[in-house]
N, C-alpha and C positions, 0 to 999 in steps of 0.2 A: 438425332444421327445414330445413336447406339441401337434404337429400334429398329432402324432399316439394316443395319450391319449384322446383328446377331443371327437372324436366320441364315444368311450367306455364310458366315464363318461356321454355323452349325452344319450346314450342308456340305461345305469341304471337309470338315471331320468325318462326316458320314461317307463321303466321297473316298476318303483315305482308308478308313476301314473297309470298304469293298475293295479298294485298290490291293490291299496288302493282304486280306485274308480270303476273298472269294476266288473261286476258279479263274473267272474270266478276268477279274482285276489282276490276278497274278500273271495271266498271259499278256497283258497289256504292260505290267510293270517290266516283264522281261523284254519284250520288244522294243520299249521305250527306251530302257537301259542299254540295249544293244546298240540303239541308234545314236544316243548320246556318247556312248564311249568311242565310237567311230567318228562322229560328227565334231566333237570338241577340239580334238587334236591338240590337246594341253601340251605346253612345253614348260621348262623351269623359268621361275621369276614372272609368271604370266599370272596376274590377279584375277581370281575367278570368283564371282558372287552369284549365289542363288537365292532368290526370293520366293520363299514357301517351301516347307517342308514337304519332301515327297516319301521320304521313308526308306528308299532305296538308293541312297547317295553312293554307298560303298561299292554297288555294282558298276557305276561308271566313273567315279573320281577314285583314280588309284592312289594308295597311300603315300606315294613319293610326291603327289602334288597336294595333299591336304595342308601343307604349311601355308600355301598361297590361296586356299579355299575359305569363303566365308558363307554362312548361311544367316539368313535373315527371315525371321518368322515372328508372328504374334505369341506363340507359346514356345516353351523350352524344347530342344528336340532331345534324341536319344542321347544318353552318356557317351557314346563313342563320337558324337559330334559337337557337344557341348563347348569344348575349348575353342572351336571355331565358329562360335554362333553368336547372333546378337538378337534381342528381342525388340522388335520395332515393326510398325506397319508397313504395307507395301507402298503406301502412297506418301510416307515420310522417312526415306531411308537416311540413316545416319552414317553416310558415306560421302567422302568428298567427291566434289565435282571432277569430272574426267579423270578418274583413279582406277577404273576397272577396265580391263581387257576383254573379260567373257562374261556374260550375264544371262542365266538361265531362269526362266519363269515358266515352272512346269504347273500347268492345270491351276493357275492363279486368277487370271484375269476373268474367267467367268464366275469367279465367287467374290469379286470385288464390286461395291456399289460405284465407285468412282474408277472406271476403267482407264479413262483417258490420263488420269493423273497417276496410275501406275506406269503408264508407257512414257509419260514425260519425265517421271523420276528416272526410269530405265535411260532415257536419253541423257539426262544430265550426268548421271556418273559414269557413263561409259565414255572412254576415251575416243578420239576421233579414229576412225577405222577399226573400233572395237566391234565385237560380234556379239549379237543377241540371239538366243534360242527360245522360241515359245512353244510350248506343247499346249493343245487345246483340244477340247471335246468337240466333234462334228455335230452340229444341230440336225443335220438332215441324214444321220446314219439311220438305216431302217431297223436294227436292233431296238434302238429306243432305250433311254436311261430308265425309263419307267419300269421296265422288264427286270432290270438288274440291281436296282437300288431301292432303298425306302422311298415310298410313294411321296414325292414332295413337287407335284407338276408345277407349281408357280415358279419354282426356282430352276429345274432341270429344262423346261421348255423355252424361258425367256431369258436366262442368263448366258447361255452358250453363245460363243460369237463365230460365224462362219469365217472361214479362211480368207474369203474374198473381201470381207469387211476388215479383218485385221490387217490385211494388206494396204487397203485404202488407208488406215489410220496411221501405219507406219510410213507411208508414203508423205502424209501431211507433216510428220515429223523429220522429214528429209532422210529417212533410211532407205537404203538399197536392199529390198525384201524380196524373197521367193518363197514359194510353196517347196519345202524340202523333202518332205515324207509323208506317206499316210500309213495309218497303223489299222490293221484288221484283227480282231480279236476272234473271229471265226475261223481264220485259216492260219493264225499265228504268222502273219506275213507283215514285213515292212517293204512298203512301195516308195522306193526313193526317185526323187525328181520325176513324177510323172508327166511325161512330154506327150506320147501318143494319145490320141483320142481314146482308145480302150483303156490305158491306165489313168487317164484323167477321169473317166466315168467310173472306175473302181475307186479311186481316191475321193470322188464326191460322195460315195456309199460307205466310206470306210468309218471306223469308230471315232477315230482320233486322228489329229495331224500335227505336223511339226512346221514351223516356220523360221527360217534362217534370215536374218537382217544384219547390214553393216551400216554403221553409223558413218555418214559421210559429212565431211565439212567443206562446203563450196565456197571458196573465196571469190569476192567479187573484183573483178578488175576495173580500177578507176579508168574512165575515158580520159584521153589527153585533151587539153583545150584546143578547141579548133583553130587551125592554123589562120591566121590573118592575111586576107588577101590583099596583097599589093595593088594599088590603083593603076588601072591599065594605062599603058604608055605608049605614045605614038610610035608607030613603027619607024626605025630608022634614027631615032633621037636617042635611044638607050645606049647603042654600042657606036655612036659616032665618035671618031678620034678627035680629041680635044685639039684646038687650033693652037699652033705654036707661035706667039709674036717674035718678031725680029725687031732689031734696032732701027731698020728702016721705016717701021710702020708707026 
């Protein structure tokens, strides 16, 4: 198992180097942080979990909400986030079931060998009506990661997950999910909720995307036992007045 996971983990480290240092990476970092700060809408006493270090958490998690923020990653984060972090795998979260209000998966799934288990863990720890935010790299973007990152074609071409497939996977887990935003690093633009044909076309060619999902809990309503039909009665006998006997009879 370690043999399969090592290249993927190494690739995410390379991605984070590009994300935090390169010009295009910093553009993506800025517009994604702007999107998250607006979309999360954090409130007090709301438990927020992020799986996977991004390195720009302070751009979208206000200091007043850090007390209810926890980061889970395989490696220790920067010292500023260390009091709020746990070292664990995305496939085995050390978090109680149904204890999280908001969960963020920022560019994590495309670097995991068992992507479905990551989503199952997300579903497990989220409370009913909890919100999930996924940042993903669009495999169809024309820029191509090969032009911006160290050449590792076996990873960058095969592990990215399209937004359509991600939505299908979330639907199987009973999430109510939507394509929430697209990110263009060529125009530094965030395209929110692409509804028109033109916006959807631009979204399909974007560098990255965001999906927002809500964990729904559907309660089955038990069917009542079928009413037992009374045997048919001959007309006229059911409501016949009882005969009153007299002493003469």
